[in-house]
Short mmCIF file of the C-alpha atoms (twelve columns), coordinates in Angstrom:
data_MODEL
# 
_entry.id   MODEL 
# 
loop_
_atom_site.group_PDB 
_atom_site.id 
_atom_site.type_symbol 
_atom_site.label_atom_id 
_atom_site.label_alt_id 
_atom_site.label_comp_id 
_atom_site.label_asym_id 
_atom_site.label_seq_id 
_atom_site.Cartn_x 
_atom_site.Cartn_y 
_atom_site.Cartn_z 
_atom_site.pdbx_PDB_model_num 
ATOM 1   C CA . UNK A 1   -1.228  8.747   -7.083  1 
ATOM 2   C CA . UNK A 2   -3.910  6.163   -6.498  1 
ATOM 3   C CA . UNK A 3   -3.239  2.758   -5.060  1 
ATOM 4   C CA . UNK A 4   -3.228  0.090   -6.289  1 
ATOM 5   C CA . UNK A 5   -1.619  1.197   -9.548  1 
ATOM 6   C CA . UNK A 6   -3.616  0.472   -12.725 1 
ATOM 7   C CA . UNK A 7   -6.766  -0.372  -10.777 1 
ATOM 8   C CA . UNK A 8   -10.162 1.301   -10.591 1 
ATOM 9   C CA . UNK A 9   -11.510 3.155   -7.574  1 
ATOM 10  C CA . UNK A 10  -15.106 2.836   -6.332  1 
ATOM 11  C CA . UNK A 11  -16.805 4.681   -3.504  1 
ATOM 12  C CA . UNK A 12  -18.879 2.479   -1.213  1 
ATOM 13  C CA . UNK A 13  -20.772 2.976   2.004   1 
ATOM 14  C CA . UNK A 14  -18.894 1.647   5.043   1 
ATOM 15  C CA . UNK A 15  -21.980 -0.422  5.919   1 
ATOM 16  C CA . UNK A 16  -21.505 -2.347  2.654   1 
ATOM 17  C CA . UNK A 17  -18.008 -3.417  3.633   1 
ATOM 18  C CA . UNK A 18  -17.639 -6.685  5.618   1 
ATOM 19  C CA . UNK A 19  -16.548 -6.214  9.237   1 
ATOM 20  C CA . UNK A 20  -13.339 -8.189  8.736   1 
ATOM 21  C CA . UNK A 21  -12.377 -6.384  5.506   1 
ATOM 22  C CA . UNK A 22  -8.842  -4.983  5.545   1 
ATOM 23  C CA . UNK A 23  -6.885  -2.876  3.077   1 
ATOM 24  C CA . UNK A 24  -4.181  -5.515  2.736   1 
ATOM 25  C CA . UNK A 25  -4.813  -6.677  -0.815  1 
ATOM 26  C CA . UNK A 26  -6.872  -9.727  0.186   1 
ATOM 27  C CA . UNK A 27  -10.183 -8.025  -0.602  1 
ATOM 28  C CA . UNK A 28  -11.514 -6.564  -3.855  1 
ATOM 29  C CA . UNK A 29  -14.499 -4.767  -5.300  1 
ATOM 30  C CA . UNK A 30  -16.237 -7.088  -7.752  1 
ATOM 31  C CA . UNK A 31  -19.680 -6.916  -9.332  1 
ATOM 32  C CA . UNK A 32  -20.722 -4.083  -7.007  1 
ATOM 33  C CA . UNK A 33  -19.644 -5.856  -3.817  1 
ATOM 34  C CA . UNK A 34  -16.565 -6.084  -1.605  1 
ATOM 35  C CA . UNK A 35  -15.457 -9.726  -1.598  1 
ATOM 36  C CA . UNK A 36  -12.465 -11.635 -0.343  1 
ATOM 37  C CA . UNK A 37  -9.900  -12.268 -3.049  1 
ATOM 38  C CA . UNK A 38  -9.685  -15.801 -4.412  1 
ATOM 39  C CA . UNK A 39  -6.347  -17.404 -5.212  1 
ATOM 40  C CA . UNK A 40  -5.419  -19.561 -8.193  1 
ATOM 41  C CA . UNK A 41  -3.962  -23.026 -7.538  1 
ATOM 42  C CA . UNK A 42  -0.545  -21.693 -8.592  1 
ATOM 43  C CA . UNK A 43  -0.798  -18.749 -6.165  1 
ATOM 44  C CA . UNK A 44  -1.817  -21.114 -3.363  1 
ATOM 45  C CA . UNK A 45  1.117   -23.402 -4.170  1 
ATOM 46  C CA . UNK A 46  3.544   -20.457 -4.063  1 
ATOM 47  C CA . UNK A 47  2.110   -19.320 -0.731  1 
ATOM 48  C CA . UNK A 48  2.514   -22.873 0.609   1 
ATOM 49  C CA . UNK A 49  6.113   -23.011 -0.643  1 
ATOM 50  C CA . UNK A 50  6.876   -19.771 1.215   1 
ATOM 51  C CA . UNK A 51  5.226   -21.188 4.346   1 
ATOM 52  C CA . UNK A 52  7.300   -24.362 3.977   1 
ATOM 53  C CA . UNK A 53  10.525  -22.339 3.824   1 
ATOM 54  C CA . UNK A 54  9.439   -20.337 6.887   1 
ATOM 55  C CA . UNK A 55  8.591   -23.478 8.880   1 
ATOM 56  C CA . UNK A 56  11.848  -25.210 7.955   1 
ATOM 57  C CA . UNK A 57  13.830  -22.141 9.028   1 
ATOM 58  C CA . UNK A 58  11.942  -22.078 12.334  1 
ATOM 59  C CA . UNK A 59  12.734  -25.771 12.857  1 
ATOM 60  C CA . UNK A 60  16.427  -25.318 12.059  1 
ATOM 61  C CA . UNK A 61  16.583  -22.399 14.479  1 
ATOM 62  C CA . UNK A 62  15.198  -24.626 17.237  1 
ATOM 63  C CA . UNK A 63  17.315  -27.656 16.287  1 
ATOM 64  C CA . UNK A 64  20.740  -25.967 16.191  1 
ATOM 65  C CA . UNK A 65  21.217  -25.177 19.913  1 
ATOM 66  C CA . UNK A 66  19.639  -28.468 20.983  1 
ATOM 67  C CA . UNK A 67  21.914  -30.441 18.642  1 
ATOM 68  C CA . UNK A 68  24.937  -28.578 20.014  1 
ATOM 69  C CA . UNK A 69  23.966  -29.519 23.554  1 
ATOM 70  C CA . UNK A 70  23.698  -33.175 22.509  1 
ATOM 71  C CA . UNK A 71  27.022  -33.029 20.630  1 
ATOM 72  C CA . UNK A 72  28.742  -31.552 23.682  1 
ATOM 73  C CA . UNK A 73  27.113  -34.203 25.889  1 
ATOM 74  C CA . UNK A 74  25.486  -31.566 28.094  1 
ATOM 75  C CA . UNK A 75  21.875  -31.982 26.937  1 
ATOM 76  C CA . UNK A 76  19.184  -32.676 29.491  1 
ATOM 77  C CA . UNK A 77  16.618  -35.425 28.905  1 
ATOM 78  C CA . UNK A 78  14.077  -32.701 28.092  1 
ATOM 79  C CA . UNK A 79  16.409  -31.122 25.512  1 
ATOM 80  C CA . UNK A 80  16.960  -34.511 23.864  1 
ATOM 81  C CA . UNK A 81  13.185  -35.034 23.609  1 
ATOM 82  C CA . UNK A 82  12.723  -31.524 22.179  1 
ATOM 83  C CA . UNK A 83  15.487  -32.135 19.627  1 
ATOM 84  C CA . UNK A 84  13.839  -35.359 18.476  1 
ATOM 85  C CA . UNK A 85  10.461  -33.624 18.202  1 
ATOM 86  C CA . UNK A 86  11.875  -30.723 16.172  1 
ATOM 87  C CA . UNK A 87  13.852  -33.053 13.892  1 
ATOM 88  C CA . UNK A 88  10.732  -35.142 13.239  1 
ATOM 89  C CA . UNK A 89  8.760   -31.951 12.572  1 
ATOM 90  C CA . UNK A 90  11.437  -30.766 10.124  1 
ATOM 91  C CA . UNK A 91  11.283  -34.040 8.181   1 
ATOM 92  C CA . UNK A 92  7.477   -33.961 8.097   1 
ATOM 93  C CA . UNK A 93  7.424   -30.331 6.881   1 
ATOM 94  C CA . UNK A 94  9.954   -31.203 4.194   1 
ATOM 95  C CA . UNK A 95  7.582   -33.925 2.946   1 
ATOM 96  C CA . UNK A 96  4.554   -31.609 2.687   1 
ATOM 97  C CA . UNK A 97  3.062   -31.486 -0.804  1 
ATOM 98  C CA . UNK A 98  2.678   -27.752 -1.444  1 
ATOM 99  C CA . UNK A 99  -0.121  -28.344 -3.954  1 
ATOM 100 C CA . UNK A 100 -2.274  -29.663 -1.072  1 
ATOM 101 C CA . UNK A 101 -0.504  -28.736 2.179   1 
ATOM 102 C CA . UNK A 102 -1.312  -30.561 5.404   1 
ATOM 103 C CA . UNK A 103 1.016   -29.025 7.977   1 
ATOM 104 C CA . UNK A 104 2.244   -31.048 10.969  1 
ATOM 105 C CA . UNK A 105 1.779   -29.608 14.447  1 
ATOM 106 C CA . UNK A 106 4.607   -27.411 15.700  1 
ATOM 107 C CA . UNK A 107 6.466   -28.999 18.631  1 
ATOM 108 C CA . UNK A 108 5.874   -27.373 22.003  1 
# 
């Protein structure tokens, strides 16, 4: 069976394929050339929504143990600062407009 299903297959010379071309579905053969796939605004929005979910999960994973340390009154000054940074990051990610995402920097 050929992959991808219901698509055409074309033979090309390796020299005609861009150096950074990968077989990951982000490239296609169009008008006799291998070009990077373009995304519709709706596809870009869905990708941004998935990225938003991923970033919020990452933030919550960082926040939970820091918040516990604060709750138990055993947090160091550094842990308190990190908690505040991650909580701010979480709020800022939550506010990102997925139709035109501008992601905040991840706390370090």
